[in-house]
All heavy atoms as TSV, in Angstrom:
chain	resi	resn	atom	element	x	y	z
A	1	MET	N	N	-19.353	-107.286	-1.755
A	1	MET	CA	C	-18.426	-108.241	-1.133
A	1	MET	C	C	-17.607	-108.913	-2.219
A	1	MET	O	O	-16.414	-109.090	-2.026
A	1	MET	CB	C	-19.254	-109.262	-0.308
A	1	MET	CG	C	-18.410	-110.198	0.429
A	1	MET	SD	S	-17.639	-109.442	1.842
A	1	MET	CE	C	-17.510	-110.815	2.909
A	2	MET	N	N	-18.247	-109.290	-3.310
A	2	MET	CA	C	-17.531	-109.981	-4.385
A	2	MET	C	C	-16.513	-109.018	-4.998
A	2	MET	O	O	-15.407	-109.437	-5.356
A	2	MET	CB	C	-18.506	-110.458	-5.426
A	2	MET	CG	C	-17.830	-111.299	-6.479
A	2	MET	SD	S	-17.157	-112.805	-5.762
A	2	MET	CE	C	-18.005	-114.004	-6.723
A	3	ALA	N	N	-16.871	-107.745	-5.157
A	3	ALA	CA	C	-15.900	-106.777	-5.743
A	3	ALA	C	C	-14.713	-106.624	-4.857
A	3	ALA	O	O	-13.576	-106.486	-5.358
A	3	ALA	CB	C	-16.630	-105.432	-5.936
A	4	GLN	N	N	-14.897	-106.604	-3.524
A	4	GLN	CA	C	-13.763	-106.491	-2.591
A	4	GLN	C	C	-12.820	-107.717	-2.714
A	4	GLN	O	O	-11.617	-107.563	-2.665
A	4	GLN	CB	C	-14.259	-106.349	-1.153
A	4	GLN	CG	C	-14.888	-105.039	-0.858
A	4	GLN	CD	C	-15.473	-104.978	0.563
A	4	GLN	OE1	O	-15.721	-106.028	1.147
A	4	GLN	NE2	N	-15.720	-103.795	1.035
A	5	GLN	N	N	-13.424	-108.896	-2.836
A	5	GLN	CA	C	-12.604	-110.101	-2.957
A	5	GLN	C	C	-11.840	-110.098	-4.276
A	5	GLN	O	O	-10.680	-110.513	-4.338
A	5	GLN	CB	C	-13.506	-111.342	-2.905
A	5	GLN	CG	C	-14.039	-111.572	-1.486
A	5	GLN	CD	C	-15.042	-112.727	-1.498
A	5	GLN	OE1	O	-15.546	-113.154	-2.497
A	5	GLN	NE2	N	-15.305	-113.213	-0.278
A	6	THR	N	N	-12.453	-109.629	-5.347
A	6	THR	CA	C	-11.782	-109.527	-6.657
A	6	THR	C	C	-10.617	-108.536	-6.557
A	6	THR	O	O	-9.552	-108.815	-7.061
A	6	THR	CB	C	-12.800	-109.110	-7.741
A	6	THR	OG1	O	-13.856	-110.058	-7.765
A	6	THR	CG2	C	-12.138	-109.055	-9.100
A	7	THR	N	N	-10.855	-107.399	-5.964
A	7	THR	CA	C	-9.806	-106.399	-5.815
A	7	THR	C	C	-8.661	-106.936	-4.966
A	7	THR	O	O	-7.485	-106.763	-5.306
A	7	THR	CB	C	-10.386	-105.111	-5.162
A	7	THR	OG1	O	-11.400	-104.616	-6.020
A	7	THR	CG2	C	-9.289	-104.071	-5.001
A	8	ALA	N	N	-8.983	-107.620	-3.892
A	8	ALA	CA	C	-7.950	-108.197	-3.024
A	8	ALA	C	C	-7.128	-109.216	-3.737
A	8	ALA	O	O	-5.894	-109.257	-3.628
A	8	ALA	CB	C	-8.583	-108.777	-1.742
A	9	ALA	N	N	-7.771	-110.054	-4.537
A	9	ALA	CA	C	-7.044	-111.081	-5.315
A	9	ALA	C	C	-6.130	-110.419	-6.366
A	9	ALA	O	O	-5.015	-110.869	-6.574
A	9	ALA	CB	C	-8.042	-112.021	-5.963
A	10	LEU	N	N	-6.617	-109.368	-6.965
A	10	LEU	CA	C	-5.828	-108.663	-7.988
A	10	LEU	C	C	-4.588	-108.035	-7.368
A	10	LEU	O	O	-3.496	-108.144	-7.841
A	10	LEU	CB	C	-6.666	-107.626	-8.673
A	10	LEU	CG	C	-5.979	-106.810	-9.798
A	10	LEU	CD1	C	-5.526	-107.727	-10.921
A	10	LEU	CD2	C	-6.873	-105.711	-10.304
A	11	LEU	N	N	-4.793	-107.377	-6.193
A	11	LEU	CA	C	-3.656	-106.754	-5.503
A	11	LEU	C	C	-2.638	-107.791	-5.045
A	11	LEU	O	O	-1.431	-107.560	-5.077
A	11	LEU	CB	C	-4.159	-105.927	-4.313
A	11	LEU	CG	C	-4.770	-104.597	-4.645
A	11	LEU	CD1	C	-5.314	-103.941	-3.362
A	11	LEU	CD2	C	-3.775	-103.691	-5.336
A	12	ALA	N	N	-3.121	-108.947	-4.593
A	12	ALA	CA	C	-2.215	-110.004	-4.125
A	12	ALA	C	C	-1.268	-110.486	-5.227
A	12	ALA	O	O	-0.138	-110.884	-4.930
A	12	ALA	CB	C	-3.008	-111.150	-3.537
A	13	THR	N	N	-1.740	-110.447	-6.448
A	13	THR	CA	C	-0.940	-110.942	-7.548
A	13	THR	C	C	-0.167	-109.879	-8.279
A	13	THR	O	O	0.883	-110.109	-8.807
A	13	THR	CB	C	-1.797	-111.740	-8.586
A	13	THR	OG1	O	-2.836	-110.887	-9.074
A	13	THR	CG2	C	-2.419	-112.967	-7.976
A	14	THR	N	N	-0.724	-108.652	-8.312
A	14	THR	CA	C	-0.041	-107.594	-9.111
A	14	THR	C	C	0.395	-106.411	-8.278
A	14	THR	O	O	1.057	-105.511	-8.810
A	14	THR	CB	C	-0.999	-107.073	-10.213
A	14	THR	OG1	O	-2.129	-106.459	-9.572
A	14	THR	CG2	C	-1.425	-108.159	-11.158
A	15	GLY	N	N	0.097	-106.379	-6.978
A	15	GLY	CA	C	0.444	-105.266	-6.123
A	15	GLY	C	C	1.951	-105.194	-5.872
A	15	GLY	O	O	2.694	-106.141	-6.060
A	16	VAL	N	N	2.366	-103.994	-5.436
A	16	VAL	CA	C	3.766	-103.767	-5.116
A	16	VAL	C	C	3.980	-104.019	-3.632
A	16	VAL	O	O	3.274	-103.440	-2.809
A	16	VAL	CB	C	4.143	-102.309	-5.485
A	16	VAL	CG1	C	5.580	-102.056	-5.088
A	16	VAL	CG2	C	3.969	-102.100	-6.972
A	17	ALA	N	N	4.961	-104.840	-3.294
A	17	ALA	CA	C	5.263	-105.126	-1.882
A	17	ALA	C	C	5.885	-103.894	-1.238
A	17	ALA	O	O	6.779	-103.275	-1.783
A	17	ALA	CB	C	6.178	-106.338	-1.785
A	18	THR	N	N	5.380	-103.548	-0.046
A	18	THR	CA	C	5.914	-102.434	0.696
A	18	THR	C	C	5.610	-102.669	2.193
A	18	THR	O	O	5.167	-103.749	2.571
A	18	THR	CB	C	5.288	-101.102	0.198
A	18	THR	OG1	O	5.974	-100.006	0.801
A	18	THR	CG2	C	3.802	-101.009	0.461
A	19	THR	N	N	5.839	-101.661	3.021
A	19	THR	CA	C	5.532	-101.815	4.443
A	19	THR	C	C	4.513	-100.756	4.854
A	19	THR	O	O	4.371	-99.717	4.224
A	19	THR	CB	C	6.793	-101.620	5.301
A	19	THR	OG1	O	7.336	-100.330	5.085
A	19	THR	CG2	C	7.833	-102.689	5.026
A	20	ALA	N	N	3.822	-101.068	5.935
A	20	ALA	CA	C	2.832	-100.156	6.490
A	20	ALA	C	C	2.970	-100.132	8.014
A	20	ALA	O	O	3.321	-101.187	8.616
A	20	ALA	CB	C	1.411	-100.551	6.118
A	21	THR	N	N	2.718	-99.020	8.615
A	21	THR	CA	C	2.778	-98.853	10.091
A	21	THR	C	C	1.385	-98.522	10.583
A	21	THR	O	O	0.702	-97.677	10.002
A	21	THR	CB	C	3.733	-97.706	10.456
A	21	THR	OG1	O	5.042	-98.023	9.941
A	21	THR	CG2	C	3.848	-97.602	11.954
A	22	VAL	N	N	0.965	-99.218	11.641
A	22	VAL	CA	C	-0.371	-98.974	12.223
A	22	VAL	C	C	-0.358	-97.643	12.978
A	22	VAL	O	O	0.498	-97.427	13.845
A	22	VAL	CB	C	-0.755	-100.120	13.182
A	22	VAL	CG1	C	-2.098	-99.840	13.842
A	22	VAL	CG2	C	-0.812	-101.457	12.426
A	23	ALA	N	N	-1.265	-96.780	12.610
A	23	ALA	CA	C	-1.392	-95.456	13.270
A	23	ALA	C	C	-2.515	-95.478	14.320
A	23	ALA	O	O	-2.424	-94.791	15.363
A	23	ALA	CB	C	-1.663	-94.359	12.259
A	24	ALA	N	N	-3.581	-96.232	14.064
A	24	ALA	CA	C	-4.709	-96.327	15.000
A	24	ALA	C	C	-5.568	-97.498	14.610
A	24	ALA	O	O	-5.571	-97.958	13.466
A	24	ALA	CB	C	-5.545	-95.040	14.979
A	25	VAL	N	N	-6.298	-98.025	15.612
A	25	VAL	CA	C	-7.250	-99.151	15.377
A	25	VAL	C	C	-8.563	-98.773	16.097
A	25	VAL	O	O	-8.550	-98.400	17.264
A	25	VAL	CB	C	-6.717	-100.477	15.942
A	25	VAL	CG1	C	-7.713	-101.600	15.695
A	25	VAL	CG2	C	-5.388	-100.823	15.282
A	26	ARG	N	N	-9.680	-98.844	15.358
A	26	ARG	CA	C	-10.982	-98.536	15.945
A	26	ARG	C	C	-11.986	-99.644	15.656
A	26	ARG	O	O	-12.099	-100.100	14.532
A	26	ARG	CB	C	-11.523	-97.228	15.305
A	26	ARG	CG	C	-10.761	-96.015	15.659
A	26	ARG	CD	C	-11.388	-94.763	14.984
A	26	ARG	NE	N	-11.600	-94.922	13.563
A	26	ARG	CZ	C	-10.629	-94.803	12.658
A	26	ARG	NH1	N	-9.389	-94.589	13.013
A	26	ARG	NH2	N	-10.927	-94.924	11.366
A	27	PRO	N	N	-12.717	-100.063	16.690
A	27	PRO	CA	C	-13.787	-101.077	16.433
A	27	PRO	C	C	-14.930	-100.434	15.687
A	27	PRO	O	O	-15.205	-99.249	15.860
A	27	PRO	CB	C	-14.208	-101.469	17.844
A	27	PRO	CG	C	-13.847	-100.333	18.723
A	27	PRO	CD	C	-12.629	-99.676	18.091
A	28	THR	N	N	-15.592	-101.190	14.828
A	28	THR	CA	C	-16.742	-100.688	14.111
A	28	THR	C	C	-18.080	-101.090	14.757
A	28	THR	O	O	-19.094	-100.590	14.396
A	28	THR	CB	C	-16.755	-101.207	12.643
A	28	THR	OG1	O	-16.886	-102.622	12.675
A	28	THR	CG2	C	-15.471	-100.797	11.939
A	29	GLY	N	N	-17.986	-102.077	15.668
A	29	GLY	CA	C	-19.205	-102.597	16.268
A	29	GLY	C	C	-19.818	-103.757	15.504
A	29	GLY	O	O	-20.793	-104.342	15.923
A	30	MET	N	N	-19.223	-104.107	14.352
A	30	MET	CA	C	-19.727	-105.227	13.542
A	30	MET	C	C	-18.831	-106.451	13.790
A	30	MET	O	O	-17.728	-106.330	14.301
A	30	MET	CB	C	-19.633	-104.865	12.064
A	30	MET	CG	C	-20.523	-103.719	11.657
A	30	MET	SD	S	-20.522	-103.392	9.898
A	30	MET	CE	C	-18.843	-102.976	9.561
A	31	GLN	N	N	-19.406	-107.605	13.457
A	31	GLN	CA	C	-18.657	-108.874	13.517
A	31	GLN	C	C	-18.977	-109.691	12.283
A	31	GLN	O	O	-20.079	-109.628	11.756
A	31	GLN	CB	C	-19.060	-109.670	14.759
A	31	GLN	CG	C	-18.551	-109.129	16.057
A	31	GLN	CD	C	-18.750	-110.107	17.216
A	31	GLN	OE1	O	-19.556	-111.073	17.100
A	31	GLN	NE2	N	-18.075	-109.916	18.285
A	32	ILE	N	N	-17.982	-110.460	11.853
A	32	ILE	CA	C	-18.159	-111.428	10.789
A	32	ILE	C	C	-17.610	-112.755	11.307
A	32	ILE	O	O	-16.423	-112.819	11.670
A	32	ILE	CB	C	-17.414	-110.997	9.486
A	32	ILE	CG1	C	-18.006	-109.681	8.950
A	32	ILE	CG2	C	-17.491	-112.107	8.464
A	32	ILE	CD1	C	-17.277	-109.163	7.747
A	33	ASN	N	N	-18.463	-113.763	11.371
A	33	ASN	CA	C	-18.061	-115.068	11.895
A	33	ASN	C	C	-17.393	-114.940	13.275
A	33	ASN	O	O	-16.347	-115.549	13.533
A	33	ASN	CB	C	-17.154	-115.805	10.917
A	33	ASN	CG	C	-17.857	-116.171	9.635
A	33	ASN	OD1	O	-19.090	-116.381	9.609
A	33	ASN	ND2	N	-17.145	-116.209	8.570
A	34	LEU	N	N	-17.963	-114.129	14.141
A	34	LEU	CA	C	-17.501	-113.907	15.486
A	34	LEU	C	C	-16.157	-113.188	15.564
A	34	LEU	O	O	-15.521	-113.120	16.634
A	34	LEU	CB	C	-17.445	-115.200	16.318
A	34	LEU	CG	C	-18.774	-115.924	16.491
A	34	LEU	CD1	C	-18.597	-117.208	17.214
A	34	LEU	CD2	C	-19.798	-115.034	17.171
A	35	SER	N	N	-15.671	-112.642	14.436
A	35	SER	CA	C	-14.436	-111.844	14.410
A	35	SER	C	C	-14.829	-110.384	14.340
A	35	SER	O	O	-15.605	-110.019	13.445
A	35	SER	CB	C	-13.570	-112.198	13.204
A	35	SER	OG	O	-13.113	-113.503	13.326
A	36	PRO	N	N	-14.321	-109.531	15.235
A	36	PRO	CA	C	-14.670	-108.129	15.175
A	36	PRO	C	C	-14.102	-107.486	13.920
A	36	PRO	O	O	-12.994	-107.761	13.513
A	36	PRO	CB	C	-14.037	-107.545	16.443
A	36	PRO	CG	C	-12.966	-108.539	16.810
A	36	PRO	CD	C	-13.392	-109.856	16.310
A	37	VAL	N	N	-14.917	-106.566	13.330
A	37	VAL	CA	C	-14.457	-105.772	12.205
A	37	VAL	C	C	-13.894	-104.483	12.760
A	37	VAL	O	O	-14.525	-103.804	13.560
A	37	VAL	CB	C	-15.621	-105.493	11.261
A	37	VAL	CG1	C	-15.224	-104.597	10.101
A	37	VAL	CG2	C	-16.212	-106.800	10.726
A	38	VAL	N	N	-12.690	-104.117	12.348
A	38	VAL	CA	C	-12.014	-102.926	12.834
A	38	VAL	C	C	-11.589	-102.054	11.654
A	38	VAL	O	O	-11.329	-102.558	10.565
A	38	VAL	CB	C	-10.810	-103.263	13.716
A	38	VAL	CG1	C	-11.228	-103.984	14.998
A	38	VAL	CG2	C	-9.786	-104.084	12.972
A	39	ASP	N	N	-11.519	-100.759	11.920
A	39	ASP	CA	C	-10.916	-99.825	10.993
A	39	ASP	C	C	-9.467	-99.671	11.446
A	39	ASP	O	O	-9.165	-99.402	12.604
A	39	ASP	CB	C	-11.615	-98.443	11.073
A	39	ASP	CG	C	-12.951	-98.423	10.359
A	39	ASP	OD1	O	-13.128	-99.188	9.428
A	39	ASP	OD2	O	-13.802	-97.615	10.764
A	40	ILE	N	N	-8.525	-99.823	10.502
A	40	ILE	CA	C	-7.122	-99.752	10.781
A	40	ILE	C	C	-6.536	-98.560	9.993
A	40	ILE	O	O	-6.558	-98.574	8.777
A	40	ILE	CB	C	-6.381	-101.048	10.387
A	40	ILE	CG1	C	-7.048	-102.256	10.975
A	40	ILE	CG2	C	-4.916	-100.982	10.779
A	40	ILE	CD1	C	-6.650	-103.586	10.378
A	41	ASP	N	N	-6.083	-97.527	10.710
A	41	ASP	CA	C	-5.427	-96.412	10.072
A	41	ASP	C	C	-3.965	-96.809	9.899
A	41	ASP	O	O	-3.293	-97.209	10.837
A	41	ASP	CB	C	-5.525	-95.166	10.912
A	41	ASP	CG	C	-6.932	-94.601	10.990
A	41	ASP	OD1	O	-7.733	-94.881	10.085
A	41	ASP	OD2	O	-7.237	-93.878	11.994
A	42	LEU	N	N	-3.485	-96.699	8.655
A	42	LEU	CA	C	-2.138	-97.109	8.305
A	42	LEU	C	C	-1.370	-95.978	7.671
A	42	LEU	O	O	-1.967	-95.106	7.029
A	42	LEU	CB	C	-2.159	-98.261	7.316
A	42	LEU	CG	C	-2.823	-99.566	7.748
A	42	LEU	CD1	C	-3.096	-100.445	6.548
A	42	LEU	CD2	C	-1.954	-100.264	8.766
A	43	THR	N	N	-0.052	-95.990	7.829
A	43	THR	CA	C	0.815	-95.173	7.037
A	43	THR	C	C	1.573	-96.111	6.123
A	43	THR	O	O	2.399	-96.928	6.581
A	43	THR	CB	C	1.816	-94.376	7.917
A	43	THR	OG1	O	1.055	-93.619	8.859
A	43	THR	CG2	C	2.677	-93.461	7.085
A	44	VAL	N	N	1.238	-96.078	4.829
A	44	VAL	CA	C	1.837	-96.981	3.861
A	44	VAL	C	C	2.947	-96.201	3.122
A	44	VAL	O	O	2.759	-95.056	2.743
A	44	VAL	CB	C	0.784	-97.451	2.843
A	44	VAL	CG1	C	1.400	-98.326	1.753
A	44	VAL	CG2	C	-0.331	-98.151	3.534
A	45	PHE	N	N	4.107	-96.839	2.988
A	45	PHE	CA	C	5.232	-96.181	2.359
A	45	PHE	C	C	5.264	-96.619	0.888
A	45	PHE	O	O	5.638	-97.747	0.559
A	45	PHE	CB	C	6.517	-96.518	3.107
A	45	PHE	CG	C	6.492	-96.014	4.483
A	45	PHE	CD1	C	6.043	-96.808	5.547
A	45	PHE	CD2	C	6.847	-94.698	4.739
A	45	PHE	CE1	C	6.000	-96.302	6.821
A	45	PHE	CE2	C	6.783	-94.189	6.033
A	45	PHE	CZ	C	6.373	-94.990	7.068
A	46	ARG	N	N	4.876	-95.684	0.022
A	46	ARG	CA	C	4.815	-95.926	-1.417
A	46	ARG	C	C	5.988	-95.182	-2.075
A	46	ARG	O	O	5.951	-93.949	-2.081
A	46	ARG	CB	C	3.479	-95.472	-1.964
A	46	ARG	CG	C	3.241	-95.870	-3.371
A	46	ARG	CD	C	1.882	-95.460	-3.869
A	46	ARG	NE	N	0.841	-96.184	-3.100
A	46	ARG	CZ	C	-0.425	-95.826	-3.083
A	46	ARG	NH1	N	-0.830	-94.755	-3.733
A	46	ARG	NH2	N	-1.293	-96.519	-2.383
A	47	ASN	N	N	6.953	-95.887	-2.595
A	47	ASN	CA	C	8.176	-95.269	-3.162
A	47	ASN	C	C	8.869	-94.378	-2.147
A	47	ASN	O	O	9.347	-93.322	-2.499
A	47	ASN	CB	C	7.855	-94.527	-4.444
A	47	ASN	CG	C	7.329	-95.440	-5.553
A	47	ASN	OD1	O	7.790	-96.584	-5.644
A	47	ASN	ND2	N	6.428	-94.955	-6.353
A	48	GLY	N	N	8.859	-94.773	-0.876
A	48	GLY	CA	C	9.493	-93.995	0.140
A	48	GLY	C	C	8.661	-92.869	0.697
A	48	GLY	O	O	9.102	-92.166	1.662
A	49	VAL	N	N	7.527	-92.599	0.123
A	49	VAL	CA	C	6.654	-91.483	0.524
A	49	VAL	C	C	5.553	-92.049	1.424
A	49	VAL	O	O	4.836	-92.988	1.051
A	49	VAL	CB	C	6.028	-90.778	-0.701
A	49	VAL	CG1	C	5.068	-89.679	-0.269
A	49	VAL	CG2	C	7.109	-90.249	-1.586
A	50	PRO	N	N	5.380	-91.487	2.652
A	50	PRO	CA	C	4.318	-92.011	3.545
A	50	PRO	C	C	2.931	-91.551	3.048
A	50	PRO	O	O	2.719	-90.390	2.780
A	50	PRO	CB	C	4.627	-91.360	4.880
A	50	PRO	CG	C	5.483	-90.204	4.600
A	50	PRO	CD	C	6.209	-90.447	3.273
A	51	VAL	N	N	2.032	-92.529	2.918
A	51	VAL	CA	C	0.693	-92.264	2.424
A	51	VAL	C	C	-0.321	-92.777	3.499
A	51	VAL	O	O	-0.359	-93.997	3.762
A	51	VAL	CB	C	0.404	-92.950	1.069
A	51	VAL	CG1	C	-1.018	-92.713	0.621
A	51	VAL	CG2	C	1.400	-92.513	0.034
A	52	PRO	N	N	-1.125	-91.880	4.113
A	52	PRO	CA	C	-2.071	-92.374	5.103
A	52	PRO	C	C	-3.253	-93.022	4.416
A	52	PRO	O	O	-3.718	-92.587	3.349
A	52	PRO	CB	C	-2.503	-91.123	5.830
A	52	PRO	CG	C	-2.212	-90.022	4.900
A	52	PRO	CD	C	-1.089	-90.440	3.996
A	53	MET	N	N	-3.772	-94.099	4.995
A	53	MET	CA	C	-4.955	-94.738	4.468
A	53	MET	C	C	-5.669	-95.487	5.597
A	53	MET	O	O	-5.079	-95.728	6.653
A	53	MET	CB	C	-4.628	-95.709	3.338
A	53	MET	CG	C	-3.801	-96.894	3.728
A	53	MET	SD	S	-3.535	-98.052	2.387
A	53	MET	CE	C	-5.193	-98.553	2.024
A	54	THR	N	N	-6.925	-95.840	5.382
A	54	THR	CA	C	-7.691	-96.631	6.335
A	54	THR	C	C	-8.174	-97.876	5.657
A	54	THR	O	O	-8.647	-97.866	4.527
A	54	THR	CB	C	-8.920	-95.792	6.838
A	54	THR	OG1	O	-8.424	-94.613	7.465
A	54	THR	CG2	C	-9.736	-96.607	7.839
A	55	HIS	N	N	-8.028	-98.985	6.371
A	55	HIS	CA	C	-8.449	-100.296	5.866
A	55	HIS	C	C	-9.432	-100.915	6.859
A	55	HIS	O	O	-9.189	-100.856	8.074
A	55	HIS	CB	C	-7.229	-101.191	5.697
A	55	HIS	CG	C	-7.548	-102.588	5.221
A	55	HIS	ND1	N	-7.954	-102.857	3.931
A	55	HIS	CD2	C	-7.537	-103.763	5.885
A	55	HIS	CE1	C	-8.179	-104.151	3.845
A	55	HIS	NE2	N	-7.939	-104.742	4.987
A	56	GLN	N	N	-10.498	-101.519	6.377
A	56	GLN	CA	C	-11.476	-102.175	7.272
A	56	GLN	C	C	-11.339	-103.691	7.072
A	56	GLN	O	O	-11.321	-104.168	5.957
A	56	GLN	CB	C	-12.906	-101.728	6.943
A	56	GLN	CG	C	-13.895	-102.142	7.989
A	56	GLN	CD	C	-15.261	-101.549	7.682
A	56	GLN	OE1	O	-15.985	-102.079	6.881
A	56	GLN	NE2	N	-15.555	-100.454	8.345
A	57	GLU	N	N	-11.208	-104.398	8.196
A	57	GLU	CA	C	-10.956	-105.828	8.104
A	57	GLU	C	C	-11.590	-106.537	9.309
A	57	GLU	O	O	-11.583	-106.045	10.417
A	57	GLU	CB	C	-9.415	-106.044	8.156
A	57	GLU	CG	C	-8.976	-107.470	7.994
A	57	GLU	CD	C	-8.989	-107.937	6.555
A	57	GLU	OE1	O	-8.814	-107.131	5.656
A	57	GLU	OE2	O	-9.133	-109.133	6.334
A	58	ALA	N	N	-12.095	-107.786	9.061
A	58	ALA	CA	C	-12.513	-108.677	10.142
A	58	ALA	C	C	-11.260	-109.356	10.660
A	58	ALA	O	O	-10.526	-109.958	9.868
A	58	ALA	CB	C	-13.508	-109.674	9.652
A	59	VAL	N	N	-10.969	-109.203	11.941
A	59	VAL	CA	C	-9.718	-109.728	12.520
A	59	VAL	C	C	-10.060	-110.763	13.588
A	59	VAL	O	O	-10.739	-110.437	14.562
A	59	VAL	CB	C	-8.886	-108.611	13.126
A	59	VAL	CG1	C	-7.579	-109.139	13.728
A	59	VAL	CG2	C	-8.572	-107.524	12.091
A	60	PRO	N	N	-9.627	-111.996	13.407
A	60	PRO	CA	C	-9.903	-112.999	14.450
A	60	PRO	C	C	-9.343	-112.573	15.790
A	60	PRO	O	O	-8.285	-111.914	15.861
A	60	PRO	CB	C	-9.137	-114.267	13.921
A	60	PRO	CG	C	-9.059	-114.035	12.445
A	60	PRO	CD	C	-8.935	-112.563	12.270
A	61	GLN	N	N	-10.042	-112.900	16.874
A	61	GLN	CA	C	-9.659	-112.472	18.207
A	61	GLN	C	C	-8.213	-112.731	18.544
A	61	GLN	O	O	-7.539	-111.938	19.153
A	61	GLN	CB	C	-10.534	-113.203	19.249
A	61	GLN	CG	C	-11.993	-112.846	19.217
A	61	GLN	CD	C	-12.254	-111.503	19.924
A	61	GLN	OE1	O	-11.429	-110.993	20.653
A	61	GLN	NE2	N	-13.412	-110.958	19.669
A	62	VAL	N	N	-7.659	-113.864	18.100
A	62	VAL	CA	C	-6.301	-114.260	18.460
A	62	VAL	C	C	-5.255	-113.328	17.845
A	62	VAL	O	O	-4.150	-113.226	18.337
A	62	VAL	CB	C	-6.001	-115.745	18.161
A	62	VAL	CG1	C	-7.135	-116.472	17.679
A	62	VAL	CG2	C	-4.846	-115.983	17.364
A	63	TYR	N	N	-5.621	-112.598	16.748
A	63	TYR	CA	C	-4.675	-111.698	16.095
A	63	TYR	C	C	-4.878	-110.241	16.514
A	63	TYR	O	O	-4.030	-109.387	16.091
A	63	TYR	CB	C	-4.813	-111.793	14.562
A	63	TYR	CG	C	-4.422	-113.172	14.069
A	63	TYR	CD1	C	-5.317	-113.930	13.356
A	63	TYR	CD2	C	-3.143	-113.702	14.282
A	63	TYR	CE1	C	-4.998	-115.204	12.892
A	63	TYR	CE2	C	-2.800	-114.952	13.837
A	63	TYR	CZ	C	-3.726	-115.673	13.103
A	63	TYR	OH	O	-3.367	-116.925	12.666
A	64	LEU	N	N	-5.863	-109.887	17.268
A	64	LEU	CA	C	-6.096	-108.503	17.645
A	64	LEU	C	C	-4.916	-107.885	18.373
A	64	LEU	O	O	-4.625	-106.716	18.200
A	64	LEU	CB	C	-7.353	-108.381	18.501
A	64	LEU	CG	C	-8.676	-108.430	17.742
A	64	LEU	CD1	C	-9.855	-108.396	18.715
A	64	LEU	CD2	C	-8.762	-107.310	16.742
A	65	SER	N	N	-4.221	-108.668	19.179
A	65	SER	CA	C	-3.083	-108.127	19.950
A	65	SER	C	C	-1.951	-107.696	19.041
A	65	SER	O	O	-1.094	-106.895	19.434
A	65	SER	CB	C	-2.586	-109.151	20.962
A	65	SER	OG	O	-2.077	-110.269	20.294
A	66	ARG	N	N	-1.895	-108.154	17.790
A	66	ARG	CA	C	-0.835	-107.745	16.865
A	66	ARG	C	C	-1.091	-106.315	16.299
A	66	ARG	O	O	-0.194	-105.703	15.781
A	66	ARG	CB	C	-0.761	-108.707	15.708
A	66	ARG	CG	C	-0.292	-110.062	16.088
A	66	ARG	CD	C	-0.108	-110.897	14.859
A	66	ARG	NE	N	0.273	-112.269	15.237
A	66	ARG	CZ	C	0.608	-113.175	14.405
A	66	ARG	NH1	N	0.554	-112.953	13.091
A	66	ARG	NH2	N	0.960	-114.386	14.766
A	67	LEU	N	N	-2.335	-105.847	16.437
A	67	LEU	CA	C	-2.676	-104.520	15.890
A	67	LEU	C	C	-2.400	-103.432	16.922
A	67	LEU	O	O	-3.284	-102.768	17.387
A	67	LEU	CB	C	-4.141	-104.491	15.451
A	67	LEU	CG	C	-4.476	-105.306	14.220
A	67	LEU	CD1	C	-5.942	-105.250	13.934
A	67	LEU	CD2	C	-3.691	-104.803	13.036
A	68	GLN	N	N	-1.137	-103.277	17.234
A	68	GLN	CA	C	-0.689	-102.227	18.167
A	68	GLN	C	C	-0.246	-100.982	17.359
A	68	GLN	O	O	0.320	-101.141	16.268
A	68	GLN	CB	C	0.475	-102.721	18.995
A	68	GLN	CG	C	0.198	-103.946	19.811
A	68	GLN	CD	C	-0.593	-103.636	21.077
A	68	GLN	OE1	O	-0.485	-102.549	21.573
A	68	GLN	NE2	N	-1.340	-104.593	21.563
A	69	VAL	N	N	-0.499	-99.821	17.883
A	69	VAL	CA	C	0.011	-98.604	17.250
A	69	VAL	C	C	1.524	-98.716	17.159
A	69	VAL	O	O	2.189	-99.052	18.122
A	69	VAL	CB	C	-0.400	-97.351	18.031
A	69	VAL	CG1	C	0.267	-96.098	17.491
A	69	VAL	CG2	C	-1.931	-97.204	18.025
A	70	GLY	N	N	2.058	-98.462	15.963
A	70	GLY	CA	C	3.481	-98.541	15.718
A	70	GLY	C	C	3.926	-99.879	15.113
A	70	GLY	O	O	5.080	-100.000	14.688
A	71	ALA	N	N	3.031	-100.878	15.098
A	71	ALA	CA	C	3.398	-102.172	14.525
A	71	ALA	C	C	3.579	-102.016	13.010
A	71	ALA	O	O	2.900	-101.264	12.339
A	71	ALA	CB	C	2.313	-103.208	14.806
A	72	ASN	N	N	4.571	-102.743	12.489
A	72	ASN	CA	C	4.880	-102.721	11.021
A	72	ASN	C	C	4.436	-104.025	10.417
A	72	ASN	O	O	4.585	-105.081	10.988
A	72	ASN	CB	C	6.370	-102.485	10.818
A	72	ASN	CG	C	6.790	-101.138	11.244
A	72	ASN	OD1	O	6.197	-100.126	10.884
A	72	ASN	ND2	N	7.873	-101.080	12.041
A	73	PHE	N	N	3.882	-103.912	9.176
A	73	PHE	CA	C	3.429	-105.088	8.435
A	73	PHE	C	C	3.906	-104.980	7.003
A	73	PHE	O	O	4.033	-103.860	6.453
A	73	PHE	CB	C	1.916	-105.152	8.445
A	73	PHE	CG	C	1.320	-105.475	9.789
A	73	PHE	CD1	C	0.850	-104.458	10.603
A	73	PHE	CD2	C	1.225	-106.783	10.226
A	73	PHE	CE1	C	0.337	-104.722	11.852
A	73	PHE	CE2	C	0.696	-107.031	11.443
A	73	PHE	CZ	C	0.258	-106.012	12.283
A	74	HIS	N	N	4.145	-106.111	6.389
A	74	HIS	CA	C	4.405	-106.148	4.956
A	74	HIS	C	C	3.040	-106.200	4.252
A	74	HIS	O	O	2.145	-106.963	4.646
A	74	HIS	CB	C	5.191	-107.404	4.562
A	74	HIS	CG	C	6.563	-107.415	5.154
A	74	HIS	ND1	N	7.591	-106.648	4.658
A	74	HIS	CD2	C	7.099	-108.064	6.207
A	74	HIS	CE1	C	8.676	-106.817	5.364
A	74	HIS	NE2	N	8.381	-107.705	6.355
A	75	VAL	N	N	2.858	-105.334	3.283
A	75	VAL	CA	C	1.569	-105.230	2.586
A	75	VAL	C	C	1.803	-105.154	1.083
A	75	VAL	O	O	2.908	-104.927	0.598
A	75	VAL	CB	C	0.774	-103.990	3.056
A	75	VAL	CG1	C	0.392	-104.097	4.516
A	75	VAL	CG2	C	1.546	-102.700	2.768
A	76	LYS	N	N	0.708	-105.346	0.328
A	76	LYS	CA	C	0.730	-105.104	-1.131
A	76	LYS	C	C	-0.382	-104.114	-1.456
A	76	LYS	O	O	-1.413	-104.134	-0.877
A	76	LYS	CB	C	0.481	-106.408	-1.886
A	76	LYS	CG	C	1.731	-107.217	-2.013
A	76	LYS	CD	C	1.529	-108.278	-3.050
A	76	LYS	CE	C	2.777	-109.085	-3.226
A	76	LYS	NZ	N	2.666	-110.096	-4.237
């Protein structure tokens, strides 16, 4: 858990800003602080090249509706 937080902090400060499109969202069956943990399949555009990846995140209930297939997000 600590390694993930360190990596996330490093990316937030040194990562390259780009966009990602949601390809799929799957529940994992886990929860953290009553927020469901989901696997999010993304297509990240790195230097204009689409790169598929999967990200696992605890998402508060109120934000789950934003994770629609085709939704675009700014990411690092």
